[in-house]
Residue frames relative to the residue before (quaternion, step in Angstrom):
aa qw qx qy qz dx dy dz
X 1.0000 0.0000 0.0000 0.0000 0.00 0.00 0.00
X 0.5050 -0.6570 0.4623 0.3156 3.58 -0.92 0.83
X 0.6375 -0.5521 0.3832 0.3768 3.54 -1.13 0.69
X 0.6921 0.5030 -0.2858 0.4317 3.59 0.89 -0.93
X 0.6913 0.4780 -0.2806 0.4635 3.60 1.23 -0.39
X 0.4863 0.6593 -0.4473 0.3589 3.62 1.23 -0.03
X 0.5782 -0.5926 0.4175 0.3745 3.61 -1.09 0.67
X 0.4263 0.6862 -0.5209 0.2759 3.55 -1.13 0.63
X 0.5246 -0.6156 0.4811 0.3382 3.54 -1.31 -0.18
X 0.0376 -0.8060 0.5898 -0.0324 3.55 -0.90 0.99
X 0.4040 -0.6571 0.5667 0.2896 3.53 -1.17 0.56
X 0.7103 -0.4853 0.2971 0.4144 3.56 -1.24 0.42
X 0.6897 0.4905 -0.2938 0.4443 3.58 0.98 -0.77
X 0.6432 0.5202 -0.3279 0.4563 3.60 1.28 -0.18
X 0.5835 0.5928 -0.3700 0.4139 3.57 1.24 -0.35
X 0.3056 -0.7505 0.5598 0.1733 3.56 -0.78 1.03
X 0.0598 -0.7942 0.6047 -0.0003 3.57 -0.58 1.16
X 0.0967 -0.8014 0.5903 0.0060 3.53 -0.57 1.20
X 0.0052 -0.7984 0.6007 -0.0410 3.57 -0.77 1.08
X 0.0730 -0.7613 0.6389 0.0829 3.53 -1.24 0.53
X 0.5815 -0.6082 0.4199 0.3402 3.54 -1.13 0.70
X 0.3969 -0.6880 0.5520 0.2537 3.55 -1.10 0.71
X 0.5345 -0.6424 0.3913 0.3854 3.57 1.28 -0.31
X 0.6676 0.3892 -0.2896 0.5648 3.58 1.32 0.13
X 0.4231 -0.7588 0.4288 0.2478 3.57 -0.34 1.23
X 0.6120 0.5656 -0.3576 0.4214 3.59 1.01 -0.76
X 0.6903 0.4552 -0.2791 0.4882 3.60 0.92 -0.89
X 0.6295 0.5341 -0.3409 0.4498 3.60 0.95 -0.81
X 0.6591 0.4943 -0.3074 0.4762 3.59 0.99 -0.81
X 0.6299 0.5471 -0.3301 0.4416 3.57 0.99 -0.83
X 0.7659 0.3462 -0.1631 0.5166 3.57 1.02 -0.90
X 0.4257 -0.7406 0.4325 0.2884 3.57 1.32 0.26
X 0.8462 -0.0241 -0.0534 0.5296 3.53 0.74 1.08
X 0.6502 -0.5315 0.3234 0.4360 3.57 1.15 -0.40
X 0.7612 -0.3524 0.2901 0.4606 3.53 -1.30 -0.46
X 0.2607 -0.7987 0.5297 0.1162 3.58 -0.77 1.06
X 0.4894 -0.6634 0.4890 0.2850 3.55 -0.94 0.94
X 0.7884 0.3349 -0.2507 0.4511 3.55 -1.07 0.80
X 0.6893 0.4213 -0.2740 0.5218 3.58 1.27 -0.22
X 0.3383 -0.7069 0.5798 0.2229 3.56 -1.14 0.67
X 0.1694 -0.7990 0.5752 0.0454 3.56 -0.66 1.20
X 0.1404 -0.7991 0.5830 0.0423 3.57 -0.55 1.18
X 0.0887 -0.7658 0.6366 0.0205 3.56 -0.73 1.15
X 0.0903 0.8058 -0.5814 0.0670 3.58 -0.82 0.90
X 0.5069 0.6224 -0.4846 0.3477 3.53 -1.18 0.64
X 0.8456 -0.1468 0.1128 0.5007 3.55 -1.07 -0.78
X 0.6016 -0.6288 0.3753 0.3190 3.53 -1.04 0.89
X 0.5282 0.6570 -0.3974 0.3626 3.60 1.17 -0.45
X 0.5118 0.6563 -0.4171 0.3653 3.60 1.21 -0.36
X 0.5936 0.5949 -0.3744 0.3920 3.60 1.15 -0.48
X 0.5174 0.5928 -0.4304 0.4423 3.61 1.21 -0.21
X 0.6438 0.5070 -0.3152 0.4787 3.58 1.08 -0.73
X 0.6183 0.5313 -0.3399 0.4689 3.59 1.08 -0.69
X 0.6396 0.5206 -0.3212 0.4655 3.57 0.98 -0.85
X 0.6480 0.5197 -0.3207 0.4551 3.55 0.94 -0.89
X 0.6614 0.4941 -0.3105 0.4711 3.59 0.97 -0.82
X 0.6170 0.5520 -0.3466 0.4410 3.60 1.02 -0.76
X 0.6859 0.4474 -0.2700 0.5066 3.57 1.09 -0.71
X 0.7195 0.4818 -0.2750 0.4178 3.57 0.67 -1.11
X 0.6349 0.5573 -0.3384 0.4144 3.58 1.00 -0.76
X 0.6283 0.5529 -0.3377 0.4307 3.60 1.20 -0.37
X 0.4463 0.6815 -0.4640 0.3480 3.58 1.24 -0.10
X 0.6130 -0.5517 0.4017 0.3981 3.62 -1.13 0.51
X 0.6498 -0.5366 0.3661 0.3948 3.58 -1.16 0.55
X 0.6607 0.5195 -0.3195 0.4375 3.59 0.99 -0.78
X 0.6933 0.4071 -0.2712 0.5291 3.60 1.29 -0.21
X 0.6670 -0.5552 0.2898 0.4036 3.57 1.22 0.36
X 0.5988 0.5505 -0.3746 0.4449 3.59 1.22 0.32
X 0.6056 -0.5402 0.4213 0.4048 3.56 -1.25 -0.39
X 0.3245 -0.7521 0.5022 0.2770 3.56 1.19 -0.56
X 0.6465 0.5203 -0.2884 0.4776 3.57 1.29 0.28
X 0.6177 -0.5557 0.4028 0.3841 3.60 -1.24 0.34
X 0.3746 -0.6946 0.5774 0.2092 3.52 -1.44 0.16
X 0.1829 -0.7477 0.6242 0.1333 3.57 -1.07 0.74
X 0.0846 -0.8092 0.5812 -0.0164 3.54 -0.75 1.14
X 0.1046 -0.7477 0.6546 0.0388 3.56 -0.77 1.13
X 0.0497 -0.8797 0.4681 -0.0672 3.51 -0.02 1.41
X 0.0171 0.7845 -0.6187 0.0398 3.55 -0.54 1.21
X 0.6262 0.5396 -0.3272 0.4579 3.58 1.31 0.10
X 0.3433 -0.7606 0.4837 0.2641 3.59 1.31 -0.04
X 0.2443 0.8414 -0.4442 0.1875 3.56 0.96 0.97
X 0.5230 0.6700 -0.4147 0.3250 3.61 1.18 -0.35
X 0.0218 0.7657 -0.6408 0.0507 3.55 -0.91 1.06
X 0.3722 -0.7774 0.4629 0.2070 3.55 -0.24 1.32
X 0.6614 0.5166 -0.3262 0.4350 3.60 0.93 -0.84
X 0.6505 0.5027 -0.3265 0.4664 3.61 1.03 -0.70
X 0.6294 0.5212 -0.3362 0.4681 3.58 0.99 -0.80
X 0.6376 0.5297 -0.3219 0.4575 3.59 0.98 -0.84
X 0.6640 0.5049 -0.3016 0.4618 3.59 0.88 -0.94
X 0.6830 0.4887 -0.2891 0.4594 3.57 0.88 -0.95
X 0.6274 0.5324 -0.3371 0.4573 3.59 1.03 -0.74
X 0.6586 0.4949 -0.3126 0.4729 3.60 0.91 -0.89
X 0.6220 0.5576 -0.3387 0.4331 3.57 0.99 -0.82
X 0.7521 0.3738 -0.1891 0.5087 3.57 1.03 -0.86
X 0.4638 -0.7066 0.4187 0.3322 3.58 1.32 0.25
X 0.4467 0.6342 -0.4837 0.4053 3.53 0.97 1.00
X 0.5039 -0.6388 0.4867 0.3181 3.56 -1.19 0.49
X 0.4621 -0.7326 0.4168 0.2757 3.63 -0.46 1.16
X 0.6662 0.5038 -0.3229 0.4451 3.60 0.87 -0.85
X 0.6446 0.5061 -0.3217 0.4742 3.58 1.03 -0.75
X 0.6289 0.5337 -0.3325 0.4573 3.57 1.01 -0.80
X 0.6987 0.4685 -0.2825 0.4610 3.59 0.83 -0.96
X 0.6222 0.5426 -0.3402 0.4502 3.58 1.11 -0.64
X 0.7184 0.4348 -0.2416 0.4863 3.59 1.18 -0.51
X 0.5793 0.4894 -0.4041 0.5114 3.58 1.25 0.39
X 0.1341 -0.8110 0.5687 0.0290 3.56 -0.36 1.28
X 0.1143 -0.8419 0.5272 -0.0136 3.54 -0.41 1.32
X 0.0228 0.7512 -0.6595 -0.0144 3.54 -1.11 0.78
X 0.1339 -0.8002 0.5831 0.0407 3.54 -1.03 0.84
X 0.2529 -0.7269 0.6166 0.1660 3.52 -1.20 0.63
X 0.2924 -0.7676 0.5474 0.1602 3.55 -1.20 0.56
X 0.7690 0.0983 -0.1268 0.6188 3.55 1.32 0.10
X 0.7012 -0.4921 0.3087 0.4133 3.56 -1.25 0.29
X 0.6133 0.5575 -0.3541 0.4332 3.62 1.05 -0.67
X 0.6568 0.4914 -0.3078 0.4822 3.57 1.01 -0.78
X 0.6007 0.5520 -0.3526 0.4584 3.59 1.04 -0.74
X 0.6727 0.5051 -0.2892 0.4568 3.55 0.87 -1.00
X 0.6622 0.5110 -0.3071 0.4540 3.59 0.92 -0.88
X 0.6447 0.5254 -0.3232 0.4515 3.59 0.95 -0.85
X 0.7149 0.4608 -0.2601 0.4571 3.58 0.79 -1.04
X 0.7601 0.4162 -0.2143 0.4506 3.57 0.84 -0.95
X 0.8291 0.2845 -0.1014 0.4705 3.60 0.96 -0.82
X 0.7745 0.4133 -0.1957 0.4372 3.59 1.06 -0.54
X 0.5122 0.6755 -0.4319 0.3079 3.63 1.13 -0.33
X 0.6122 0.5459 -0.3608 0.4438 3.60 0.99 -0.71
X 0.6540 0.5144 -0.3069 0.4620 3.55 0.99 -0.84
X 0.6209 0.5469 -0.3420 0.4454 3.59 0.98 -0.83
X 0.7567 0.4082 -0.2193 0.4612 3.56 0.71 -1.10
X 0.5664 0.5588 -0.3929 0.4609 3.60 1.22 -0.24
X 0.7274 0.4210 -0.2297 0.4909 3.58 1.10 -0.73
X 0.7770 0.2569 -0.1217 0.5617 3.58 1.13 -0.66
X 0.3312 -0.7733 0.5044 0.1944 3.64 -0.64 1.06
X 0.1493 0.8317 -0.5172 0.1358 3.58 0.81 1.03
X 0.2453 -0.7471 0.5975 0.1571 3.54 -1.27 0.51
X 0.7161 0.3823 -0.2243 0.5392 3.59 1.28 -0.29
X 0.0797 -0.7659 0.6373 0.0290 3.54 -1.04 0.94
X 0.0551 -0.7778 0.6260 0.0001 3.56 -0.78 1.09
X 0.0273 -0.7764 0.6295 -0.0145 3.58 -0.80 1.04
X 0.0499 -0.8473 0.5287 -0.0115 3.57 -0.16 1.25
X 0.8473 0.1176 -0.1116 0.5058 3.53 -1.05 0.86
X 0.0559 0.8580 -0.5095 0.0328 3.58 1.01 0.79
X 0.7836 0.3234 -0.2146 0.4851 3.68 0.79 -0.81
X 0.3892 0.7858 -0.4437 0.1850 3.60 1.26 -0.19
X 0.7165 0.4427 -0.2665 0.4686 3.59 0.76 -1.02
X 0.6009 0.5491 -0.3526 0.4615 3.56 1.14 -0.59
X 0.6564 0.5026 -0.3083 0.4706 3.57 1.00 -0.81
X 0.6432 0.5295 -0.3251 0.4473 3.57 0.99 -0.79
X 0.7127 0.4439 -0.2464 0.4841 3.58 1.03 -0.79
X 0.5385 -0.6112 0.4070 0.4133 3.56 1.25 -0.44
X 0.3645 -0.7526 0.5131 0.1936 3.56 -0.62 1.17
X 0.0294 -0.7627 0.6461 0.0007 3.54 -1.04 0.91
X 0.6931 -0.4484 0.3400 0.4505 3.56 -1.24 0.09
X 0.6480 0.5147 -0.3130 0.4661 3.57 1.01 -0.81
X 0.6691 0.4935 -0.3056 0.4641 3.58 0.95 -0.83
X 0.6198 0.5220 -0.3473 0.4719 3.60 1.02 -0.66
X 0.6288 0.5215 -0.3293 0.4735 3.57 1.06 -0.71
X 0.6402 0.5111 -0.3195 0.4763 3.58 1.03 -0.76
X 0.6046 0.5496 -0.3487 0.4591 3.58 1.06 -0.75
X 0.6523 0.5163 -0.3057 0.4632 3.55 0.95 -0.88
X 0.6482 0.5149 -0.3176 0.4625 3.60 0.95 -0.87
X 0.6797 0.4953 -0.3007 0.4497 3.59 0.88 -0.93
X 0.6667 0.5015 -0.3091 0.4566 3.57 0.88 -0.93
X 0.6457 0.5140 -0.3157 0.4682 3.58 1.00 -0.80
X 0.6627 0.5063 -0.3073 0.4583 3.58 0.97 -0.83
X 0.6262 0.5263 -0.3345 0.4680 3.59 1.03 -0.76
X 0.6724 0.4952 -0.3033 0.4590 3.59 0.88 -0.92
X 0.6616 0.4969 -0.3057 0.4711 3.60 0.94 -0.87
X 0.6543 0.5198 -0.3029 0.4582 3.57 0.95 -0.92
X 0.6421 0.5339 -0.3091 0.4551 3.57 1.00 -0.87
X 0.6785 0.4877 -0.2859 0.4691 3.56 0.93 -0.92
X 0.6686 0.5182 -0.3073 0.4359 3.59 0.88 -0.92
X 0.7777 0.3266 -0.1660 0.5108 3.58 0.96 -0.85
X 0.3755 -0.7552 0.4628 0.2729 3.58 1.33 0.04
X 0.2365 0.8103 -0.4937 0.2091 3.55 0.95 0.98
X 0.3928 -0.6193 0.6074 0.3053 3.51 -1.42 0.19
X 0.0260 0.8558 -0.5084 0.0917 3.58 -0.15 1.30
X 0.0456 -0.7632 0.6446 0.0063 3.52 -1.00 1.00
X 0.0746 -0.7662 0.6378 0.0231 3.56 -1.00 0.93
X 0.1256 -0.8010 0.5791 0.0855 3.60 -0.97 0.75
X 0.0073 0.7651 -0.6436 0.0186 3.52 -1.29 0.57
X 0.4835 -0.6046 0.5160 0.3667 3.59 -1.15 0.39
X 0.5860 -0.5330 0.4494 0.4129 3.54 -1.28 0.17
X 0.6044 -0.5541 0.4239 0.3847 3.55 -1.20 0.49
X 0.5296 -0.6257 0.4605 0.3407 3.62 -1.00 0.70
X 0.6692 0.5107 -0.2950 0.4521 3.59 1.18 -0.52
X 0.8041 -0.0348 0.0524 0.5912 3.59 1.12 -0.63
X 0.4238 -0.7121 0.5005 0.2507 3.57 -0.86 0.98
X 0.6045 0.6020 -0.3448 0.3916 3.58 1.24 -0.32
X 0.7469 0.2888 -0.1940 0.5667 3.60 1.25 -0.15
X 0.5102 -0.6566 0.4526 0.3221 3.60 -1.10 0.58
X 0.5616 -0.5325 0.4938 0.3965 3.54 -1.25 0.40
X 0.6688 0.4300 -0.3466 0.4977 3.56 -0.93 0.87
X 0.2914 -0.8328 0.4401 0.1668 3.52 1.37 -0.17
X 0.8379 -0.1843 0.1397 0.4944 3.53 -1.16 -0.67
X 0.5679 0.6166 -0.3840 0.3872 3.58 1.11 -0.64
X 0.7258 0.3873 -0.2217 0.5235 3.57 1.02 -0.79
X 0.6946 0.5198 -0.2896 0.4045 3.56 0.80 -1.03
X 0.6820 0.5186 -0.3083 0.4135 3.60 0.92 -0.81
X 0.7226 0.4119 -0.2423 0.4995 3.59 1.23 -0.32
X 0.6187 0.4478 -0.3746 0.5257 3.56 1.13 0.71
X 0.3796 -0.7595 0.4786 0.2237 3.59 -0.68 1.03
X 0.7751 0.2488 -0.1256 0.5670 3.58 1.13 -0.67
X 0.0819 -0.7885 0.6091 0.0228 3.59 -0.85 1.02
X 0.0070 0.7785 -0.6274 0.0162 3.58 -0.89 0.94
X 0.1927 -0.7759 0.5933 0.0937 3.55 -0.65 1.15
X 0.1802 -0.7994 0.5700 0.0590 3.58 -0.89 0.97
X 0.0342 -0.7809 0.6234 -0.0225 3.56 -0.77 1.13
X 0.0812 -0.8240 0.5606 -0.0091 3.56 -0.73 1.08
X 0.0384 -0.7574 0.6513 0.0262 3.55 -1.11 0.80
X 0.7116 -0.4307 0.3132 0.4583 3.58 -1.24 -0.13
X 0.7761 0.3684 -0.1796 0.4793 3.58 1.10 -0.61
X 0.8227 0.0886 -0.0344 0.5604 3.62 1.13 -0.34
X 0.2217 -0.6940 0.6560 0.1970 3.50 -1.46 0.18
X 0.1384 -0.7874 0.5970 0.0674 3.56 -0.84 0.98
X 0.1591 -0.7659 0.6192 0.0683 3.54 -0.96 0.99
X 0.1021 -0.8019 0.5883 0.0222 3.58 -0.65 1.14
X 0.2576 -0.7423 0.5988 0.1551 3.57 -0.70 1.08
X 0.1230 -0.8518 0.5089 0.0200 3.56 -0.11 1.34
X 0.7962 0.0236 -0.0041 0.6046 3.58 1.23 -0.44
X 0.1786 0.7541 -0.6173 0.1355 3.54 -1.02 0.88
X 0.5112 -0.6739 0.4299 0.3156 3.63 -0.92 0.76
X 0.7674 0.3381 -0.1846 0.5125 3.61 1.21 -0.38
X 0.7925 0.3583 -0.1534 0.4691 3.57 0.90 -0.94
X 0.5207 -0.6442 0.4602 0.3195 3.61 -1.16 0.56
X 0.6391 -0.4775 0.4228 0.4298 3.54 -1.32 0.17
X 0.2152 0.7537 -0.5907 0.1915 3.59 -0.86 0.99
X 0.1952 -0.7917 0.5667 0.1182 3.58 -1.24 0.14
X 0.1445 -0.7410 0.6455 0.1156 3.52 -1.35 0.37
X 0.2414 -0.7705 0.5761 0.1274 3.55 -1.21 0.56
X 0.1728 -0.7630 0.6173 0.0833 3.54 -1.02 0.88
X 0.3293 -0.7585 0.5322 0.1816 3.58 -0.68 1.08
X 0.2892 -0.7235 0.6002 0.1806 3.55 -1.06 0.81
X 0.4169 -0.7298 0.4734 0.2635 3.62 -0.52 1.10
X 0.4299 -0.6897 0.5223 0.2582 3.56 -1.08 0.77
X 0.5111 -0.6213 0.4945 0.3290 3.55 -1.13 0.67
X 0.3654 -0.7567 0.5063 0.1935 3.57 -0.99 0.85
X 0.5341 -0.6374 0.4030 0.3821 3.57 1.23 -0.26
X 0.6705 0.4602 -0.3053 0.4955 3.58 1.25 -0.23
X 0.6056 -0.5223 0.4327 0.4162 3.55 -1.30 -0.11
X 0.1839 -0.8076 0.5560 0.0690 3.55 -0.61 1.17
X 0.5423 -0.6087 0.4538 0.3599 3.59 -1.09 0.58
X 0.6413 -0.5441 0.3783 0.3867 3.56 -1.18 0.57
X 0.6013 0.5896 -0.3588 0.4027 3.59 1.04 -0.73
X 0.5783 0.5810 -0.3818 0.4268 3.60 1.12 -0.59
X 0.7133 0.4517 -0.2639 0.4664 3.57 0.84 -0.98
X 0.6381 0.5369 -0.3311 0.4415 3.57 1.06 -0.66
X 0.7685 0.3563 -0.1871 0.4974 3.58 1.11 -0.61
X 0.3402 0.7902 -0.4726 0.1910 3.59 1.24 0.08
X 0.6971 0.4815 -0.2921 0.4437 3.60 0.99 -0.74
X 0.6939 0.4819 -0.2798 0.4561 3.58 1.24 -0.26
X 0.5734 0.6978 -0.3584 0.2363 3.52 1.11 -0.78
X 0.6444 0.5670 -0.3557 0.3699 3.59 0.91 -0.72
X 0.7620 0.4294 -0.2098 0.4370 3.52 0.89 -1.02
X 0.5690 0.6179 -0.3942 0.3729 3.63 1.20 -0.33
């Protein structure tokens, strides 16, 4: 066990905080460096946020000397977010081999809420025992529960899963992202309510329009509530080079 992870009392300057870029400058600026190991980051809101998850799944595989983990990614996907063409584009952009990148993203999917619960509660140890991953992505955690209809028992299961993800992330010092849609009752809170929100240290709400994406940092153990906006470039009507599309998510902040 690393010295910094042993039990005891530490002052703020003794705590080792390791961050890696998510690959989107707006989010990196919002979080003052990127995704932090050991914290569970909950993204909720418009579905377009999964493009950022895909980018992180690719970028995090870069070697450590280039700002990545150099390790595989485990993806528990209930949002059906995988897009092979986007992964290929992002890999080429980062000078990585697309087939190698895709081979290092280990995907498991559930088809109902019971399977989701079993994967989160009973199978994650097995996944990480077999795969030396440093990144955990859990997309659409409450989606299947919402489709089946939320009950008191299902809300309790949501709480158990969210708590287990947070504990697992801390114990293994993982870079963890969880996604959820916004609540049908209010865009300001994630679906799954307090059961999900109370077990994530970092909350980022994502609002998307035709011209911009806004990221709102709604909760963080260190930083205040604040937001950043990323402009979506308008189409010019002509034929654009491929490099334009590969860099669209970076252009505003450079």
